[in-house]
C-alpha positions, 0 to 999 in steps of 0.5 A: 830429456836433457836439461836446457841451458839458461841463457843468462847463466851461459853469458854470466849476466843477471836477468836485469843486465842491460844490452851493453852488459850482455854485449860485453859479456858475449865478446869476452866469452866469444874470444875465450872459447873461439875455435881459433884460440882452442884448436881441437878442443871440443868442449871449447867449441861446444861452449862457443856455440852455446854462447852464440845461441844465448846471445842470438836471443838476448841481444834481440829485445823481442826474443828476450822478452819472449824468453823471459816470459816463456823460457825455451818454449817460446822457440819451440814449434807450437809453444810446446804443444797444446799443453804449453803456455797458454795452449799456443799450439792449439790456438791462443785466445781465438787466434791460431799460431800461424795467424798470430805469427803473421800479425807479428810479421806485419808489426815488426817487419819480420821474415820479409822475403829477400828473394834468392837474388839477395841471398848471401853466403856465410860470413867468416870471423877471425881474431888478430892480436896486435901490440899497443905500439902497433895499434898506435902506428897502424899495421898490415897483416896477412892472415890465413883463414878457413873458408869455402870457395867455388868448387874447382870441378863444377866452377860453382855451378853445382852440376856435373854437366855444365850444359845442363839446365837448372830447375825451379826448386819444388820445395820453395817454388824458386823463393830460396826460403821457407817459412817456419813457425817458432812459437808465435813468430813466423820466420824465414829460413834458407830452403833445405832442398836448394840451400837458398838458391831457388833452383836445383840440378838434376845431376849434382857435381860429385865433388861438392854434391851440388853445393857449388863450393869446397873447403879452402884456405886463403891468405888475406891482407888486412890493413889495421888503421892507426888508433884502432881500439881493443875489440874493434871489428873490421869488415872486409866485404866479399872475403867470407865463404863462397855460396855457389851459383847465384849466391853472393859471397859472405864477408870477413870480420876481423876482431882486433884485440890489443895487448897491454904494454909494460910502460904505457896505458891507453885511455881512449885516445890518450896515453898514460906513462908513469915516470919515477923521480929521485927525491932530489929531482922532485925537490930541486927540479930537473929536466928529464928524458921520457920515452914515447910510444912511437919509439922516440924520446922527448925532454920534459922540464920538472919544476921544483917541488913536484909531488907524487901523482903530479901529471904533465901533459904532452899535447898531440902525443897520444893516439890518432882518433879514427875517422878524424884528424884529431890526436890524443895527448900523453900524460906523464904521472910522477912517482917520487922514489924515496932512497932506501939505502943511505950512507952515513953522510947522506943520513947526516945531511937528511937529519940536518935538513929535517932539523932545519925544515922548520927554520924560517931561513930555509929560503936563504942561499945557505939553505939552497946550498944545503939542498945542492949538497944533498942532491950531490950525495944522493945522486952518487 
């Protein structure tokens, strides 16, 4: 018997991890092992499936509680048989498993019948990588996705004879779903006979075998708004898989990842940029030109006596805030550079300055003139 994976180990989180920690761990692993990033890698595909299976349980408080108590037996029919935890398969404290499942359904509104009019095909998720500058300004991208569309032979009907009538499915009696017991839960799943349509055809289409859909690739234009943050998902309604006759198409979800930048760092809506200054610029003050993330430049006045770590704020030069007219700010963080290669004369001047640094006359015109001479030499 194969060893079943531990869901917490799969997501690399502790058993006491919060919901937010579980979500972050899932996102990180899902991006790493996503099939789009690992084409043809069967191990990555298997790991991706394991990560999704673990997250499906641990993200739900009720399923997680059942898993913590009973492990994988909580999701097996009959809780592992009459010999399982508490004998769920043969009844539990006078309740049969089906009755207990109905109680949970009433308490938590689980397994409510949606009906085949509300059935929706599978969603599609893709990942798009953009630069920090593209996240700042916003961008439109055309992406190609693997999806399913209405069968070109039967036009989505699933029948080889377009005039043939459809019959009510005998498995689900037209409901489009069947009830399945999982431990002490009773859940609904799409009917395996009609795939949730509620109806069947007597003469299935030879191309799609009655499903009404076929594999396809489609190019979709995605508008990524200015100010988008790393890890944001964009939903494009109706651009997922087609589902055949009577089934609503799924949605497309675009996971946006933002690459790091060599100069700028983002913190929420604010931008941080490190700017080096020569020692004389910091000591005497200066006006410098600094780059902006939109490609422009601006002048910043540096006061005399500026120290490493000092910040200067440029209001409104940060990121747009989504769904708002507000903008973040840009912060310039100063790093004062110490000269490492001095000429003989530069060293003499700095030694002279060091000797005079304790002199009460350092604010005198003579002292100021000395500073100017040092600056002139160091700027060469």
